[in-house]
C-alpha positions in Angstrom: -24.7 -14.9 20.2 -24.3 -12.1 22.6 -20.3 -12.6 22.8 -20.2 -12.5 18.9 -22.1 -9.1 18.6 -20.1 -7.5 21.1 -16.6 -9.1 19.1 -18.0 -7.3 16.2 -18.9 -4.3 17.7 -14.9 -4.1 18.9 -14.1 -4.8 15.4 -15.9 -2.3 14.0 -14.3 0.5 16.5 -10.8 -0.9 16.1 -11.4 -0.4 12.1 -13.3 3.5 12.3 -10.1 4.1 14.7 -7.4 3.5 12.3 -9.3 4.8 9.3 -9.8 7.9 11.3 -6.3 8.4 11.8 -4.8 7.2 8.5 -2.8 10.3 7.2 -4.4 9.8 3.5 -8.1 10.2 4.5 -8.4 14.5 5.4 -11.9 15.5 4.9 -12.5 19.2 4.8 -16.4 20.1 3.7 -17.4 16.7 2.8 -15.2 16.0 0.3 -12.5 13.6 0.6 -9.2 14.1 -1.0 -7.9 10.3 -1.0 -6.4 10.1 -4.2 -7.7 13.5 -5.4 -11.1 15.2 -5.6 -13.4 12.5 -7.9 -10.7 9.9 -8.4 -8.8 12.3 -10.8 -5.1 11.3 -12.2 -2.6 13.4 -13.3 -2.2 13.9 -16.8 0.2 12.1 -19.2 0.6 15.5 -21.1 -0.4 18.8 -20.4 -3.2 21.0 -22.7 -0.5 21.4 -25.2 0.5 17.8 -25.7 4.0 18.2 -23.7 5.2 15.6 -21.6 4.0 16.2 -18.2 6.5 15.5 -15.3 5.4 15.1 -11.9 7.4 17.3 -9.3 8.3 14.0 -8.0 9.7 13.0 -11.3 11.8 16.1 -12.3 15.3 14.6 -12.4 13.3 12.1 -14.8 13.1 14.9 -17.4 15.1 15.1 -20.4 18.3 17.3 -19.8 17.0 19.6 -22.4 13.7 19.8 -21.0 14.3 19.9 -17.3 15.8 23.2 -15.3 19.1 22.1 -13.7 19.5 21.5 -9.7 21.7 24.7 -9.7 18.4 26.9 -11.7 16.2 25.4 -9.1 18.4 26.5 -6.3 19.5 29.9 -8.1 15.7 30.8 -9.4 15.1 34.4 -8.5 11.8 34.9 -7.2 12.2 38.6 -6.5 11.6 40.0 -10.6 8.0 38.5 -10.4 7.6 38.8 -6.9 4.3 41.1 -7.1 3.0 38.8 -10.1 2.1 35.9 -7.7 -0.9 34.0 -9.5 -3.7 33.7 -6.5 -6.5 30.9 -6.6 -9.8 29.9 -5.7 -10.1 26.7 -3.2 -9.3 23.6 -5.5 -9.2 25.2 -8.6 -6.9 25.4 -11.5 -9.1 28.5 -13.0 -6.9 32.1 -13.4 -9.2 34.4 -12.4 -9.5 37.8 -14.4 -8.3 39.8 -12.0 -5.2 37.9 -12.2 -4.5 38.2 -16.0 -2.9 41.5 -15.9 -0.2 40.0 -14.3 0.2 36.9 -16.5 0.6 39.6 -19.3 2.9 41.6 -17.4 5.0 38.7 -17.0 4.3 37.6 -20.7 5.8 41.7 -21.7 8.4 41.4 -19.6 10.0 38.1 -21.0 9.8 38.5 -24.2 11.5 41.7 -24.2 14.3 40.1 -21.5 14.8 36.6 -22.9 13.8 35.2 -19.3 13.7 31.1 -19.0 10.7 30.8 -16.0 9.9 28.5 -13.8 6.6 28.1 -12.1 5.9 27.1 -9.1 2.7 25.6 -8.0 1.7 25.7 -4.0 -1.9 24.7 -2.2 -3.0 25.8 1.6 -2.9 22.6 3.9 -6.2 20.8 3.3 -6.1 17.7 1.3 -3.1 14.8 1.3 -0.1 15.2 0.4 -0.2 13.8 -2.8 -3.5 15.5 -3.6 -2.4 18.5 -3.2 1.4 17.9 -5.3 -1.0 17.0 -8.2 -3.0 20.0 -7.6 0.1 22.6 -6.9 1.1 20.7 -10.6 -1.9 21.6 -12.4 -1.9 25.1 -11.3 1.7 25.4 -12.5 0.6 24.0 -15.6 -2.5 26.2 -16.3 -0.4 29.2 -15.8 2.3 28.0 -18.3 -0.7 27.0 -21.0 -2.0 30.9 -20.3 1.6 32.2 -21.0 2.3 30.1 -23.9 -1.3 31.4 -25.2 0.2 34.9 -24.7 3.3 34.0 -27.3 6.0 32.4 -24.6 7.9 29.6 -26.0 6.7 26.4 -24.2 10.1 25.2 -24.4 11.5 28.1 -21.8 8.6 27.4 -19.4 8.9 24.6 -16.8 7.0 23.8 -13.8 7.0 22.4 -10.4 4.9 22.0 -7.4 5.4 22.2 -3.9 1.8 21.4 -2.5 1.3 22.5 0.8 5.0 22.2 1.9 6.3 25.8 1.6 3.2 28.0 2.9 3.8 31.5 2.0 1.5 32.6 5.2 1.0 30.6 8.3 -2.2 29.2 9.7 -5.6 28.0 9.6 -8.0 30.2 8.2 -9.2 32.0 5.2 -7.2 34.7 5.3 -3.9 32.4 5.3 -5.0 29.7 2.8 -6.0 32.5 -0.1 -2.4 33.4 0.3 -1.0 30.0 -0.1 -3.1 28.5 -3.0 -0.7 30.3 -5.7 2.0 29.9 -8.6 5.0 32.0 -8.1 7.3 32.9 -10.7 10.5 32.4 -11.1 13.7 33.2 -13.7 16.0 30.3 -13.9 18.0 32.0 -17.0 18.0 33.5 -20.3 
């Protein structure tokens, strides 16, 4: 009986060790990000009914709907550098303080006829998969807002880089706040 008890304890210890080392079970503040908070999944369409393409599937988009490889490579982020949209932790909601930036982007885009790429980003907290999805939802949120301001949805593409391209290095709230963002690039006219 004592031998079985020891075996069970060893088995529990091994399973606990494996679970703790798993890269897909990061925890922060008691929230499990494995597969997304609250088990949410990525949508098939955005809030406007347009097909949703996760950033990993951007090359599967119909050619007319996606920016070309050259457009992604040549995306000009400098034009709207000061209009980067920042988000609260684990949020896709656009803060009132960020709306003026989007109104400026919409005015300039209407005059110039730009085609835009919205690049969603996250801080380092959460799994790769969760952050990739959150970055995409942030980009879609900005897209929906810009369309609401009168921009043509066909002229706005989205992509998510998740946590892969931090704006600032560091593991503190100051760095995280700068990394939770959507950057706006011009990819053509």
